[in-house]
C-alpha positions in Angstrom: 50.2 53.6 -70.2 51.3 57.1 -69.1 48.2 59.3 -68.6 48.4 63.1 -69.0 45.6 65.6 -68.5 45.9 68.6 -70.8 44.2 71.9 -70.3 42.4 71.9 -73.6 40.3 74.7 -75.3 38.2 75.4 -72.1 41.1 76.7 -70.0 40.6 80.5 -70.7 36.9 80.1 -70.0 37.8 78.8 -66.6 39.8 81.8 -65.6 40.4 83.2 -62.9 40.7 79.8 -61.4 43.2 78.5 -64.0 45.5 81.5 -63.6 47.0 79.6 -60.7 46.4 76.0 -61.5 45.9 73.6 -64.4 42.3 72.7 -65.4 43.0 69.3 -63.8 43.3 70.9 -60.3 39.7 72.3 -60.3 37.6 70.8 -57.5 34.0 69.9 -58.2 32.0 67.3 -56.3 34.2 65.7 -53.7 37.4 65.5 -55.8 39.6 67.5 -58.1 39.4 66.6 -61.8 42.8 65.0 -61.5 42.0 63.0 -58.3 38.9 61.7 -60.1 40.8 60.4 -63.1 43.5 58.8 -60.9 40.8 57.1 -58.9 39.0 55.7 -62.0 42.2 54.8 -63.8 43.9 53.5 -60.7 47.1 55.2 -61.9 49.1 58.3 -61.4 48.4 61.2 -63.7 50.3 64.4 -64.5 49.1 67.7 -66.1 50.1 69.4 -69.3 49.5 73.1 -68.7 50.9 76.6 -69.2 54.7 76.9 -69.0 54.6 79.3 -66.0 52.6 76.7 -64.1 54.7 73.7 -65.0 57.4 74.1 -62.3 54.7 73.5 -59.7 52.7 71.0 -61.9 55.4 69.1 -64.0 54.3 66.8 -66.8 55.8 63.4 -67.3 56.2 62.3 -70.9 57.0 58.7 -71.9 57.2 56.8 -75.2 53.5 55.9 -75.1 51.2 58.6 -73.6 47.4 59.0 -73.4 46.5 62.7 -73.5 43.1 63.4 -72.0 41.1 66.7 -72.0 41.2 67.6 -68.2 37.8 69.4 -68.4 36.0 66.1 -69.2 35.0 63.8 -66.3 35.6 60.1 -66.4 33.0 57.4 -66.5 33.4 53.6 -66.3 32.7 53.3 -70.0 35.0 56.1 -70.9 37.8 54.6 -68.8 37.5 51.3 -70.8 37.8 53.2 -74.1 40.7 55.4 -72.9 42.6 52.4 -71.5 42.5 50.6 -74.8 43.8 53.4 -77.0 46.7 52.6 -79.3 49.3 55.0 -80.7 47.8 57.1 -83.5 44.2 56.9 -82.3 42.0 59.7 -81.1 38.6 59.6 -79.3 36.2 62.2 -80.4 32.6 63.2 -79.6 31.7 65.1 -82.7 34.5 67.6 -83.0 35.4 67.5 -79.3 38.8 65.7 -78.7 38.4 63.6 -75.6 41.7 61.8 -75.7 44.5 60.6 -78.0 47.5 58.3 -77.8 50.9 59.6 -79.0 54.6 59.8 -78.1 54.3 63.6 -78.1 51.8 66.5 -77.8 49.8 67.0 -81.0 47.9 70.0 -82.4 44.3 69.8 -83.5 45.6 69.8 -87.1 48.0 66.9 -86.5 45.2 64.9 -84.9 43.3 64.9 -88.2 45.7 62.2 -89.4 44.9 60.0 -86.4 42.4 57.1 -86.5 39.2 58.4 -85.2 37.3 56.5 -82.5 33.8 57.8 -82.1 32.4 58.2 -78.6 28.6 58.4 -78.8 27.6 58.5 -75.1 27.0 61.7 -73.1 30.0 63.3 -71.4 30.2 65.5 -68.4 32.4 68.5 -69.0 33.3 71.6 -67.1 33.0 74.2 -69.8 32.7 77.4 -67.8 33.2 78.8 -64.3 29.5 78.5 -63.5 29.5 74.8 -64.4 31.5 74.2 -61.3 28.6 75.0 -59.0 25.8 74.3 -61.5 26.9 70.7 -62.1 28.0 70.1 -58.5 25.0 68.2 -57.4 25.2 65.4 -60.0 29.0 65.1 -59.7 28.9 65.1 -55.9 26.4 62.2 -56.0 28.5 60.3 -58.5 31.6 60.8 -56.4 29.8 59.7 -53.2 28.6 56.5 -54.9 32.1 55.8 -56.2 34.0 56.6 -53.0 31.7 54.8 -50.6 30.9 51.7 -52.7 31.4 48.6 -50.5 32.6 50.6 -47.5 31.2 51.3 -44.1 30.9 54.8 -42.6 32.4 55.7 -39.2 29.5 55.8 -36.7 27.4 59.0 -36.4 27.2 60.3 -32.8 23.7 60.0 -31.3 23.8 63.6 -30.2 22.8 64.5 -33.8 19.4 64.4 -35.5 19.7 62.5 -38.7 17.5 61.9 -41.7 18.5 59.1 -44.2 21.7 58.0 -42.3 22.4 55.5 -45.1 23.3 58.5 -47.4 25.7 60.0 -44.9 29.4 58.9 -44.8 32.0 59.8 -42.3 35.7 59.0 -43.0 38.2 58.2 -40.3 38.6 61.1 -37.8 35.5 63.0 -39.0 33.4 64.5 -36.1 29.9 66.0 -35.9 28.0 66.7 -32.7 24.6 68.2 -31.8 23.8 69.1 -35.4 21.0 68.3 -37.9 22.0 66.2 -40.9 19.3 65.8 -43.6 20.4 63.7 -46.6 16.9 63.6 -48.3 17.9 65.7 -51.3 21.5 64.5 -51.6 24.3 62.7 -49.8 26.5 64.1 -47.0 30.2 63.2 -47.1 32.6 64.1 -44.3 36.3 63.7 -45.2 39.1 62.6 -42.9 39.5 64.7 -39.8 36.7 67.1 -40.9 34.4 68.6 -38.3 30.9 70.0 -38.0 30.6 72.0 -34.8 27.5 72.2 -32.6 24.3 73.7 -33.8 24.9 73.4 -37.5 22.1 72.7 -40.0 23.2 70.6 -43.0 20.9 69.7 -45.9 22.6 67.5 -48.6 24.2 67.4 -50.9 27.4 68.3 -49.0 31.1 67.4 -49.4 33.1 68.5 -46.4 36.6 67.5 -47.5 39.6 66.4 -45.4 40.4 68.7 -42.4 37.6 71.2 -43.3 35.4 72.7 -40.6 31.8 74.0 -40.4 31.8 76.3 -37.4 28.9 76.6 -34.9 25.6 77.4 -36.4 26.6 76.9 -40.0 23.7 76.5 -42.5 24.7 74.6 -45.6 22.7 73.2 -48.4 22.2 72.6 -52.1 24.8 71.1 -53.3 27.9 72.5 -51.6 31.6 71.5 -51.5 34.0 72.7 -48.8 37.5 71.9 -49.9 40.4 70.7 -47.7 41.4 72.8 -44.7 38.6 75.4 -45.3 36.5 76.9 -42.6 32.9 78.1 -43.1 30.0 79.5 -41.2 26.9 81.5 -41.9 24.6 80.5 -44.9 26.2 78.7 -47.8 24.1 77.5 -50.8 25.2 75.5 -53.9 28.8 76.8 -53.7 32.2 75.2 -54.2 35.3 76.2 -52.2 38.5 74.7 -53.5 40.5 74.6 -50.3 42.4 76.5 -47.6 39.8 79.3 -47.7 37.8 80.9 -44.9 34.2 82.1 -44.7 34.3 81.9 -40.9 31.4 84.2 -39.9 27.8 85.1 -40.7 26.8 86.2 -44.2 25.5 84.6 -47.3 27.4 82.8 -50.1 25.3 81.4 -52.9 25.8 79.9 -56.3 29.5 80.8 -55.9 33.0 79.4 -56.4 36.0 80.4 -54.3 39.6 79.5 -55.1 42.2 78.7 -52.5 43.5 81.1 -49.8 40.5 83.4 -50.0 39.0 85.1 -46.9 35.4 86.4 -46.7 35.0 89.0 -44.0 32.2 88.8 -41.4 28.7 89.6 -42.6 29.7 89.7 -46.3 27.0 88.7 -48.7 26.7 88.0 -52.4 23.5 88.4 -54.5 22.7 85.4 -56.6 19.4 86.6 -58.2 18.7 89.7 -60.1 15.8 91.9 -58.9 14.0 91.4 -62.3 14.7 87.7 -62.2 16.5 87.9 -65.5 19.2 85.4 -66.6 22.6 86.3 -65.3 25.6 87.5 -67.4 29.1 86.8 -66.2 32.6 88.0 -67.2 34.4 85.6 -69.5 38.1 86.1 -69.8 38.2 84.1 -73.1 35.9 86.5 -74.9 36.7 89.5 -72.7 33.0 90.4 -72.3 30.0 89.5 -70.2 28.5 86.2 -71.4 25.0 84.9 -70.9 25.1 82.0 -68.4 21.6 80.9 -69.0 21.2 80.7 -65.2 18.7 82.6 -63.1 20.9 82.0 -60.0 24.6 83.0 -60.2 26.6 84.6 -57.5 30.4 85.2 -57.0 33.5 83.8 -58.7 36.6 84.6 -56.7 40.2 83.7 -57.7 43.0 82.6 -55.3 44.3 84.8 -52.5 41.4 87.4 -52.8 39.8 88.8 -49.7 37.0 90.9 -48.5 36.5 93.2 -45.4 33.5 92.9 -43.1 30.1 93.8 -44.5 31.2 93.6 -48.1 28.5 93.3 -50.7 28.6 91.7 -54.2 26.1 92.1 -57.0 24.7 89.1 -58.9 27.2 87.6 -61.2 30.5 89.1 -59.9 33.9 87.9 -60.9 36.9 88.8 -58.7 40.4 88.0 -60.0 43.5 86.7 -58.2 45.0 88.5 -55.2 42.4 91.3 -55.0 41.4 93.0 -51.7 37.8 94.4 -51.5 37.2 96.6 -48.5 35.4 99.9 -49.5 31.6 100.0 -48.5 29.1 99.6 -51.3 28.8 97.2 -54.3 32.0 97.0 -56.4 31.5 96.5 -60.2 30.8 93.0 -61.5 34.3 92.4 -62.8 37.3 93.2 -60.6 40.7 92.4 -62.2 43.5 90.6 -60.4 45.7 92.6 -58.0 43.1 95.2 -57.3 42.8 97.1 -54.0 39.6 99.0 -53.1 35.9 98.7 -53.8 32.8 100.6 -54.8 34.5 104.0 -54.8 37.4 102.9 -57.0 40.5 100.7 -57.1 44.3 101.0 -57.1 46.8 98.3 -58.0 47.6 95.9 -55.2 51.4 95.6 -55.6 52.8 92.1 -55.6 55.3 92.8 -52.8 52.4 93.7 -50.4 50.2 90.9 -51.6 53.0 88.4 -51.1 53.6 89.5 -47.5 50.0 88.9 -46.8 50.1 85.5 -48.5 53.2 84.4 -46.5 51.4 85.1 -43.2 48.1 83.5 -44.2 49.7 80.4 -45.6 52.0 80.0 -42.6 49.0 79.9 -40.3 48.0 76.6 -42.1 51.5 75.2 -42.1 52.1 75.9 -45.8 55.2 77.8 -47.1 54.8 80.6 -49.6 57.9 79.9 -51.6 59.6 81.2 -54.7 57.5 78.9 -57.0 54.3 80.5 -55.7 55.7 84.0 -56.0 56.8 83.3 -59.6 53.3 82.1 -60.6 51.6 85.1 -59.0 54.1 87.5 -60.5 53.3 86.1 -63.9 49.6 86.5 -63.2 50.2 90.1 -62.3 51.8 90.7 -65.7 49.2 88.7 -67.6 46.3 90.8 -66.0 47.8 94.3 -66.4 45.6 95.0 -69.4 42.4 94.8 -67.3 43.6 97.2 -64.6 42.9 100.7 -65.7 44.5 102.4 -62.7 
């Protein structure tokens, strides 16, 4: 079987994060959606995505392919059904296409002629940007159980104060000293070569992925994921950081999602609760309007390569696009388009040439090259997002 994760109908609802990656590369829990499918299937998986992303994320097509909606998470039962698919068969939950088997990509109309296999169990699906943090606790727990089953954690240093050590797992090279680790409300997972520096307070659930760092005095809780090579400090609550991003100083980040290569300036804060305790509305690129999340707590959504200056403030339910730079004092509006430069007093266009110069320097500090492929993707995003920039 050749397995392919396709973006599916939820892609535009997951912008700005899917401007720069397929749906399959979204991180939630401990793993990305792709990593999770590969772990459950015990097979390599490729992604079917937008043409401008396909150079970085190429798809492999063979004679017999199983196409799976990347926004849907695997389960042991779903893996069994997917693995038994035959050519001309489609798995559906109501009208939701979960997977189908074919020699080529099919449209919804073409799938009407396929043999339907009903799937009647519940599925976990990432339908919106806020699902990434809102569903993180359950997904992180499931990932923890899957990854650690039958394995033994590296020892936890006795300089730490630990509650429920059986729910704490350290991969090879992970280090934590003179910190408090409380796994009462959820597991704590430390990936390979990750570090928690002295004086940190961690209340699970937490996933600190490979090579990520919590700096001295960090306060993290409820369920939070810090992606690979990211650095955090200050107070972080129920947030997901995809990777290679920095929130290295004091300040509050809550009910939030950050893409890759973001930087949050010292003492920056986001609100995650309205003063009147009303449910939060959030910008949805698919509908091009603010949609009701149904959540009372919803903070900041920030696309790749976006940054803030020190003491930046964000209102409840703010969406920042790709490659934006927020530095003017005060609260910027709740939707900031990609490639914006400014803040509360107004914005100008952040020209790609200047944005790319900054990206080259930032990525080089982590040993990653900003190459022509990255530049082409971001140039395409710049063109795609012109209609939302009114300056």
